[in-house]
N, C-alpha and C positions, 0 to 999 in steps of 0.2 A: 633222891633217886627218881622222884616224880618227873624230872626233866630229862630222863634218859634219852628219849628220842631227839629232843631239841639239842642236847649235847652232841649226839652223834651227827646230826645235820651240820652243826657248827664246825665240828672237826673235819667233816668231809669237804668243807669248802675253805678250810684254813690253808694258808700258804705253808709251804714246806719250810724246814729249818733254815734252808739256804735262801729263803725269800721268794722262791719261784712259785708261780701260780700252781694250784693243785691240778693234777691230771683229771680230766672229766671222766666220769664213769662210762659214758657212752664211748669214749675213746678206748677204754679198757676192753670193751666188747668188740672192738674192731677186728676184722679178719686179716691178720698179717699186714696191718697198716691201712687196709682198705676200710674207710668209715662205714658204719651201718646207719640205717634209717630206722629208729625205734618204732615208728608207726608201721613201716613195712614189715618189721620183725614181728609185730603184733598180729598182722594179717597172716604171716607165715605160721606163727604159733597156733592160731586158730585152725589152720589147715594141717597141723602136725608136721610142718616143714622147717621150723626154726630150731637152731641148735642152742638157743638161749632159753632160760627159764622165764616164766611169767613175772616173778618178782624182779629179775634183772631187767627185763624189758620195761616194766612199770617204773623202776627207778630211773632208767634212761629217759623215759618219757617225762618224768616229773622233776628231773634233776635241776633244771633252771628255775622251776617254780618253788623248789624247796630252799633256795638260797635266801638268807636273811638280809634285811637292811643292815647297814653298818651299826646302827643303834642296837638292834636285836643281837647282832653278832657280838658286839662288845659285852652285852648283858650276859649272854650264855657262855662267853669265854670266861668271864669273871666267875660265873656259877661253876664252870668246869674246874677252874683253878682252885676255887674254894673247896669243892668236893674232893679233888685230888689231894690237896693238903690235909684235909680232915682224915681221909682214908689212910694216907701214908703215915700220919702221926699215930692213928689208932693201931695200925698193923705193926709199926716198928720194923725191926729186922727179923723178927721170928713169929709174927702173927699171921693168921689166915682169916679170911672172911668167907663164910659159906652163904651162897646166894642162889636162889632158884634159877634154872636155865630157861624156864618158861613159866607163865602164870598157871599152867595146868600140867597134868601128866602128859606124856607124849600124845599129841593130837593125832587123830585119824588122818589118813592120806588126803591131801588137798585142803583140809580144814584151815591151815595157816593162811591160805590165800584169802580167807574171809576176815582175818584179823592180822593185817600186814604189819602192824606196829609192835607186835609182841616180840620181834627180834631185838627190841631195845633192851631186853633183859641181859643179852650178851653184848650188844653193841656198845653199851655205856662203858664197859671196861676196855674195849678197843679204843674208844674216844679218850679215855683216861690214861691209856698207855700202860696199864697194869697187867702183869702176867696172870693168866687164868688157865686152869685145867678143868675140862668137863669130866665129871666122874659118874659113871653108871652105877646105880645102887641096886638094881634088880627090877622086879615087877611088882605092881600094886595088886590088890585083890582081884581086879578085873583083867589082870594079865598085861597091863600096859607098862612100858618102861618108865622107870623113875631115874632122875639124875639130879646132880647139883654141881654148881660151879665152885671151885676152890680158888680164891683170889688172894694174892700176896702183894707185898710192897715191891717197888722197882727192883729189878735184877734178882728176884727171889723165885725164879721159875722152878728151881730145884725143890723148893719148899712146897709149891703147889703140886708138883708131881709126887713127892713123898707122901703128902697127906691124902691125895687122891688114891694112891696105891693102897694105903692103909684102909681108907673108907671102902674101897672096892672089895678088898678081902673081907672086911668085917660085915658088910651088908650083902654080899653075894655077887656084886659086880654085874657085868653084862650077862644077860640070859636071853636066849632066843625067844622072842615073844610068840612065835608060831611054829608050825611044822615046816620042815624044809622039804 
């Protein structure tokens, strides 16, 4: 799991199952087919005028820099396949894996911007193609939300949902962390 970020980067640049080149993230941000300039979006964001989030703009800016050489790509593809195989064998048809959603309890607003790679806790399972359900568990002693990911083997989404529902009921589930 220590290579979560690298596995995510590898899969973001992988060809589709039909062999087509992956769609670039910057193209996903386009406005009805009109391409965006990530640098200009960053300027707009600083002025409060961009419709995109700073992590999205940052990824669009760094997308080409994040691509691996073919040697590194092959290495992390092999790591991904090995981890996928290990998890699928471990989980079988009826197992679940509980994994943190984040390295800390829910961070304060904007704090994740200072730790941009923490998303890899969730991104790794996207890269592996495994079903995951985020389950709220309640609040910690300081009133911050707690949660966990429920991961299952391929095509066992129903299992992640059932276990998450059980955990949510058992631990209190979603609780408003503040006054409305």
